N, C-alpha and C positions, 0 to 999 in steps of 0.2 A: 504494500498500500504505500509505503514511503516513498519507494523507487518511482511509483507511479505519480505521485504529487511533485516530486522533484523534475521528473521528465516533462510533465505538463507545465510546470513554471519555466522550464528551458524553452520549450517550443513556443510558448506564449511570446517572450522577450526576443526569440529569434525571427518570429513572424511580424513582431511590432517593429523591430529596429529600423527596416526599411521605411516604413511610415513615419517613424519619429524622425529620421534623419531627411525626410523630404518635407515634414512639417515645419522644422525650424527654420526661420528666415532672418536676416538681418536687415533692419531699415534705418533711415536716420530721419528723424522727425525734428525739425527746429534744432538742428545741431546736436542732438542727444541720440546716442546710439540705444536702440531697444531690442530686446530679443522677442520675436513674436512667434507663437505657436499657432498654426492654422489647422483647420480640418479639411482644407483642400490643399492639393499640391502644386497650384498655380499661383503661388505667392512668391514674388521675388523682392518686392519691397513692403514696408509697413503699410497696411491698409488704411485708408483715409480716416476710418473711425478711430483709429489711435491718436489722432490729433486732439481728440475731445479730452484725453487725459492731460493734455498740457493747455488747452484754453479754459479748462475748469479749475487749475489748480489754486489753492487758497491764496488769499492776498497777505495773510498774516505770516510774520518771520518763523514762527513754530510750526506751521503747516507742512506736512511732508511733501516731498516731490513726487512727480508722475513715478509709477511704478517701473522697475527695471524689468520684469517679465510680464507678458501679456498673452491672453489666449483670446483668439478670435474665431468666429463662427465661419461656416462655409461662405456665407453671403458677404462677409464683411461689414454687417450692420451692428453687430454685437461684439463687444470686448470686455473681458475681465482681467483685472490685475489685482495683485496681491503685493503690498509694500510697507513702507514705514522706515523707521530709523532707530538705532540703538544709541542712547546718550547716556554718557556717565559725567557726573559733576562732583568736583572737589571744592569744599567751602572751609574758609578759615575765618572766623570772627576774632575780632582783639577789641581792647579798649570798650568793653561791654558786649553782650551777645544779644542776638535776635532768636527767641525761643520758638523758631519756625524753620523747617527746610527751606522755605521760601524768604526772602527779604522784606517783611512787613514791618513798617515802623510801629504799627499798634502793637506788635509783639516784642517790641525793645525791652530788655530787662529793665525792671524798676527796682530801686533800692540795692541792697547788698547781694552777691552772687558771684558766680565764676565770671571772669572778665575775658577768657579764652575759651574758644570751642572750635573742634575740627569734626565736619560732617562729610559723607559722601552719598550719592543718591544716583540711582539709575531707573527710579519709577517714573520718569517722564518719558522713557522709552515708548514708541508708538507703533502700533500695527494698524493698518487698515485694509479693507476689501473694497474695491470699485468696480462697478458696473457701469459702462457706458454705452450708449446705442443711439439708433435713429429710428423715429417712426412718425407715422402721419399725424397723429394725435398730439405728441410731445414734442416733435423735433428733435434736436440734439439734446440729450438728457443724460444724468448721471444718478446713480444710487451709491450711496457712500456711508460706511460705517467705520469708525475707528475708536481706538481706546487705548489707554496706557495703564500703568499698574499703581495708581494712586488710590486705590479702594482701600477698605480698611484691611489691615494685615499685608498690605502690599498685593491685593487681589486685582484682577481686571476691572478697570473703571471706564464706563462709557463716555466718550466725548462726542461723537456724531453718529447719527443714524437718519439719513433724510433722503427723500427724492427731489431732484432740483432740475429744473430745465432754464430757459432763457428768462422765462416771466414769472415762475412761482418756486416756492420751496416749501416743502411739507416733511416735518419730521423735528428730530432733536439737533440742535447746532447753536452756534453763536447767536446773540440776539440783535435784533435791528436797530438798538440804540447804542451802536458802536461804528466805528471807523477803522476796519482792520488795516486798511492800506497805510494808514497814518501813523500805526504804532512803531516805536523803536525796537531795535534788536537789543536783546538783553541776555547775557547767561543765566540770570535770575529768571526762574520760571514765572513768577508772579508779574514782573514788569513795574512800571512806576505806580505810586500809590494813587496818583489822580487820575488814571486811566479807567475808563469805563470797560468792565469786562463781565460777562455773565453767560450762561447756557439755558436755553428754554426750549421746550416742545412748541411748535409754532406752525402756523400756516402764513406764509408771507406772499406778497405780489409785488412784482417791480416790473418797471418798463423804461427803456431806454430811447430818447430820441436821437434823429441823426445828428443834430448839432452840437452834441455834447451834455446835454442835460439827462439826468436819470432820476428816478422817484420811487419810492416804495413805501408800503404799509403792510402791517402784520398784525395778526392775533397771537398773542403768546400765553403760554401757561404761567400764572402767578406763582412767585416763590418768595415769601414774605420773610424778611429776617428782622424779628421783634423781641423786645425785652418785655417779660410778663412779671407779674407779682400775684399775690394772694386776691387780688380785686379784678384783674382782667385776665382774658385769655384770648389768644389769636389762634385760629384754626382753619378751617376749610374757607376758600375764598369765593366770592359769588361771580365775579367778572374777570375776564381777561385783560392782561396788560396790551396796550395797543400803542406801538412805536410807528413814526412816520418820518421820513428823511427825503431830502432834495439834494442832489449832488451835481455839480458842473465839472466836467473834464475839459481842462483846457488843451493838454496834449498829454502823452504818456508820462506818467508819474508827477503830474501836476494836478491838483483839484482842490477844489472847495466844497465843504458839505455842511449842512445844517440840518437837525434833526429835534424830535421831541417825542416824549413819551407820557401816556395817561394811564395811571393805575387806580384801581380802586380797593382799598384795604379795610376789610371787615375784622371786628373785634367783639368779643362779647364782655359786657359789664356784669361781673359777678356779684355786685352788690344788689342790683335789681333784676338781674337776669335779661336785660334787654341786649339786643343786637344793634350794634352801631358800625359805622363806616365813615372813612375819610377819603377824599378825592386827592391823590397823589400826582405830582407832575414832575417833568425834568425837560430841560432844554440843553442843546448842544451845538456847537460850532467847532469844525476841525479843518485842517489844510495840510496838503503836501505840496511843496514846491521843490523843482530840480532845477538846478543852475550849475551846468558843467558837471563836475565831480562832487558836487554838494547836494545833499538831500536836507531840506528843513522842513519839519512837521510839527504840529501842535494841536492841542484839542482844549477847550474849556466846557466845562459841564455845571449845571447848577439845577436845583429843584428841592422839592420836599417829599420825603417818603421814598428816595431813590438810593438810599445807602447800600442795599444789597447789590445794586448795579455797579458800584465803584469799588475798585481795588483798595483794600486796607479798611475802608469805612465799613466793607461788608463783612469784617471780622468782628465787629462789635455789636451788632444787634440794634441796629437804630433806624429801620424803616418808619417804626412806629413805637413811641415809649409811654409808660405810665406818666400821667400829669401829676407832679408833686402836689400835695395837700388836696388832691381831689380824688379819693378813692373810687375805682370804676371808670374813671376817664383817662383817654389816652390822646396823645398828640404826636404830630409829625415835627421833625427837626429840620431846618434848613441846612443843605449841603452844598459846597462848590468845591471844585477840583479842576486842576489843570496840569499839563506838562507841555514842555518845548524841548525839541530835540534837534541836534544837528549830526548828520552823517557824512563822512569824507571818504571817497572811494580812492584809496592811495594807489591801487593798481586794480588789475581784473581780479586778482584773488586775494587782495587785502583790503580790509575797511575798518574804519574805527568810528564810533559815536559818543556823544556826550548828551546827557538828558538830565534836566532838573524838573521835579515834579512836586505837587503840593495837593493836601486834600484838608478841607476844613468842615468842621460840624458846629454848627452855631446854637447857642443856648436859647431858650425861651421859657417864660413862666417858671422862673427859679430852677431850672434843670440843672445848671452849674453849680448851684448851691448845695443842692441835694445830692450831687454827684461830683465831688470835688477831684477825686481821682479817675474819673471817667476820660477817655481819649477826646482830646479837642482838636489837635492838628498833627498831620503827618508830613513830613518832607523827606525827600528821596533823590540822592543825587549819585549818577552812574557814570562812569567813563570806561570803555571796553574797546577791544580790537579782535577782530576775526580774520582768520586766515584759511582759505580754501585750498588745502594740500591736492585735492583732486575734485573731480566733478561731484564725488559722494562723501568725501571727508571734510570736516570743517572742525578747527580748534578755535576756542575763544578764551580770553583772559580778561577780568573784569575787576574794577575796584568800585566798592559801594558805601555810602556814607548816608545814614538815616537819623532823623531826629523825631521824637515824639514829645508834643507838649499836651499836658492834661489840664482840665479846668482850673485847677488849683495854681496853674502858671509854672508848675515844676517841668523842666525839660530833660529828656534822656537821649543819650546819642548812642550809636553803635557803627562798627566799621566790618566791612566783610570782604575778602578776596575770593574770587570765583575763578575756577578753570573748568572748561568743559571740552569733552570730544564727542563728536556726532558722526555716525556713518550712516548714510540713506542706502535703503536697498529697495 
C-alpha cells in the first residue's frame, strides 16, 4: 500500500511538471518583476489584469506592496496574490520611558520608575490575500484582506477585509476621516500623536471628476471610547458615523483635502434610567505638496467627541466623559490636533523625514479641576532616515522625543531610538 501511494505521488509530479513549467511566466509591470502562474499555456507576459495590483496599492507608508507571486485564471480576468512583509523593530528608551511598544505621549512614564528600556517587536509584520478582477457590474475591483500579529497574546489581528472598486468600498478598513497620502513615514508604528487614524466597518462612496476634484461620503460603524462611572454607562450605539471629504489633486503627489465627520453618541443615565445622546462632530484640512525632491505635508483636525479618531487621544477614553458634580450627565470635550512633516529624497534609495505633531484636550465644566492628573496635551517630534537596500528590503533609523502635559500643568518627557528592518514579499 505504501509503495502504491509513493508511486501515485511520483506520477502526479511527473505529469504535472510540464504544466507547471509552461504555466510559469515572467512579466514586467510598471518596472517591477512579477512571477505569474496562469491556467493557460499562452502567456508570455503578465496579463493586463495584473496591473490592478499596482493601481490599487495603498497610499499609506505602512501599506504592503503588490504581491510577488500571482495566480491568473484562463481568461486573464481574475488574479489572486498573496503577499505582505516581515518587519522587526528594536527600540531603546532613555531619560524616561514610554510604557508602550508604540511611542504614545499619553503613555510617557509619570513619577519615579525605570529611566531606560529596551524592546523588540515583530508583531506589525503583515500578511494579505488579494483578489482582483474585471466584471461588467463592478468594473476593475479588488477584494482584500490583511492582518498582523497585534491581537491578544500576539495572535492574528484583522487590519482589512473589504471589496472595493472605483466608486465604492464595502467592508472593514481605515476610516473616511483620514488622508492617508499625507501621512509621514515613521519607524514607530503609531505615528504622530496629532494624526487621525482609526479603522471601521463601512460602506463608502467616492467619485472623481476629470479635472482633479474627488469627493466621498461614507457610513461607518461607531466605536466609542468613553470614560464611565457608577452614574453613567456607554453601550450600544443607535446611529452610524458619517464622514465626508473633498479632495483636489493638482498633480501627482500634490493635493489639498478637507473633510468632516458627524457622530451620534448614546449613553445611559443610571440615576434615572433615561437614555441620552450627544451629537459629536469633527472637521479636518490636510495637504501634500511636492517640490523637486521635497515632500511637505500636514493636517489639522478639531471637533468634539472625536478623541477615539486621533492618535494618542484615543488612548485616554475621552469621546464622552462624566460631567463633574452632575451625576448621570455626560459631556464631550473639545479636541484639536495637527502635524507638519518634511521629507527629502536624498537619492532613489535613501530619504529622510522630520515631523512635529501636537494633540490637545480642552477642559470644560470643571473637568480639569476634577481630573488634575488627566492627559491634557501631547507633543511628538521625530527625525528618521530610510534606506531601500533592494526592491523589497528597507532599513530605518529614527529618533523620537515626546512630551506629556497633564491638567495640573506637570510635564513629562521621554526619548526613544528606533531601528527597523522590513522585507516585502
